[in-house]
N, C-alpha and C positions, 0 to 999 in steps of 0.2 A: 542177202536179199532183205529189203525193207518192205513192210506192208502197212496199210491203213484201211480200215473198213468203217462204213457208216450207213445207217438206214434212217429214213425220215418218212413220216406219215403223209406228207404233202399237204395241200390246201383243201382238198375236196373230200377225202376219205375219213371215216370214223374209226377204222381199224387198219393197222399196218400188217399186210399179209406177206410182206417180204421178209426174208431171213438171210443173214450174211454170216460168213465164217472166213477167217483169215489166220493162218499160222505160218510164221517163218521158222518154226521149229519142227522137228520130225513128227509125223503122224504115222504110226506103224512103220512100214518100210518106205514110205514117201518122205522126202526131205522137207517138204512144205506142202501147204494145201490152201486153195482159194476156192470159195463157193458163193454163188448168189442164187437164191430161189425166190420165185414170185408166185405166190399161192393164188388159187381161185376156188370159188365155192361160196357157201353161205357165210353168215356173219363170223362164225368161229372156224369154219372148215378150211378156209384158205390159209389162215395163219398157222393152223395146226399142220396142214399138208406141207407147207414150206419148211417149218421147223422140224417136223418129223422126218422129212426127207434128208435134210442136212445132217441131223443127229444120227440117223440110221447109216448114212454113208460114212461118216467119221468113225462110228463104232465098228463098222465092218472093216474099214481100212486098218484101224488100230489092231485088229485081231487076225488079219489075213496073212497067209504065208507068201502069197504072190508078191513079187518084187517089181515086175515090169509095170510101168505107169499106166499104159493104155488098158491092158487086161484088168488091172486093179480098179481103175476108174469105171470100167464097164461092169465088172462084177458088183461094185458098190451101188451103182445106179439101178441095176436090175434087182438087186436085193431090196433097195429102198422102194422101188416101184411095187414089188409084191407086198411089202409091209403096209404101204399106203392103201393099196386096194383092199387088203384084209381089214385094216382099221376102219375104212369107210363102211364096211358091212356091219360094224358093231353098233352103229347109231344112225337112225334115219336122218338126223340133222347133218351128218357127215356125207350123205350120199352125193356123189358127183364131185367130191373134193379132188383137187389135183394141184400140180405146181409145175412151173418151168424149173430147169436147173442148168446152170453153166458152172463147170468145175475145171480147175487147172492145177498143174504142179510143174515145177521146174526140176529137171535132173541134168546135171552137167551143164551143157550150153543149150539145152532144148526145153521148150515149153510144150507140154502135152495138155490137150484140151478135150473136153467132152461137153456136148450140150443137147438138151431136149427143150424145145419151145423157142421163145423169142427173146429171152435174156441173152445178152451179148458179151463177147470178149473182143477187145480191141488191142492192137499193138501200136504203141506210140513212140516214135523217135522224132525225126524232123517232120514226119507226116503221121497221119492216123490211118490205120488199116483195120477194117472189120475182119476178124479171122473166122468167126462162126457165121453160119447161115441161119436166118430166122425160119422157124417152122410155123409159118403163118399163112393165112389166106391171101393177104396182099402180096407176100413174097411169091406165092404160086402164080398170082395174077401178073406180076412183073416178069416172072420166068417165061410165061407163055405169050407175053406181049400184049396183055389186056390192060396193063396199067404202067404209067411212067413212074420211075422211082421218085421223082420230085413231087408226085401227087400222093405218095403212099402215106405220108405223115398225117394228111388231113382226110384220108379215106374213112368213111363211116364204119367199115369192117376191119379197121386196123388192129383191133384187139382180139380178133378171132385167131386162135392158134390151132395148128393141125396135129401137133404132138404134145403130150404132157405126161408127167409122172402121175400115175393113178388112173389113167384112162383105159389102158388095156395091157395085157401081157402076151408076149414079151414086148417091152417098150423098144422102139427103134432109136438108137443113139448115134449121133455124128461125132467123129473124132478127127483131130487135127494135131500136127506137130510143126513147130516153128523154130528155126535156128535163131538164137538170141545173140545180140551184141551188148557189150557193157554199156550201161546207161539206159537201155530200153525200159520203157514203162509198160505195164500191163494193166488194163482196165476191164473189170467185170462189172456189169450193171444191169438193172432191170429196165423195162421199157418206160418206166416213169421218168427216167433221165432222157432216153433217146427220142421219146415222143415230144419232149419239151425243149431239147437243146440240140442244135445242129452239130454234126460231126466236126465241122471247122471250128465252131466255138468251143467244143470240148478240147480239141487240140490246143487252141490258144490258151485256155484256162490252165491246162496241165503244164504247158511249156512255161507260162509266165508265173507260176506259183513256186514259192521257195521251198516247199516240202509237200510230201504226199498228203499230209493232214490238211494243209491249206488248200491244195487242189481239190480234194474230196469235198470239203466244206463249201468251197466256191461253186462247185458243180451242183450241189444240193440247192444252194441259194439261187443260182441261175434258173434251175428247173422250177423252183417255186415262184420266182419273179415272172416266169413265162406262163404261169397258170397253175402249176403244181396239181395237175388233174389226177394223179395217181401216186401211190407210194414210190419213193425214190431210193434206190440202193446203189452204193458205189463201193467197190473193193479195188484198191490200187496197190501195185507192187512195183518195185524197181529192182532190176537185175544188176 
């Protein structure tokens, strides 16, 4: 497996509250690890929440005995959630801090995914398929028929998420597993990309790029060209 990760502050923000992690080498009992976290909170709280979550997850996985991917991802996320909540109690400036997280690992021919919030994971081959489901207000509105998906990108409440690391315990996590084929590409990203670049354009850029690095950098460039209203994070992997 090949990987490439990049995060960019965007055009409008003064702080990058995203944090990314990608390892094609073993992390504890997992053969590889991919994570994107998009922090929220005050000036310092969001970037601390995302970094602290990812680092806590990786540390937990490195020292855990569990070998099954889904239970291990679950345990690491719950562990990180508790630590973020405790950390927020230590400083008033950190009150309300939290983060999304989307994490994935490949074992044999399967991709195992966990997510909280609206950072996404896509599977890309000849088409692009969103594997995760956003935990957001607009997604709930779409689900109950109050909003058309085509209008979600411009909705004024599109940044309101309904689940986050650091919000409450226990945190509710969604899990997915996907059978992979040789050559499949996996994209993890924050909403700084998906709010700025249409899925069809993401597919075109990834397919037309000569490498994962080129694809990731072109996605960042496209998001910034379209406004760059938020931090932009991309983790790409090829099976």
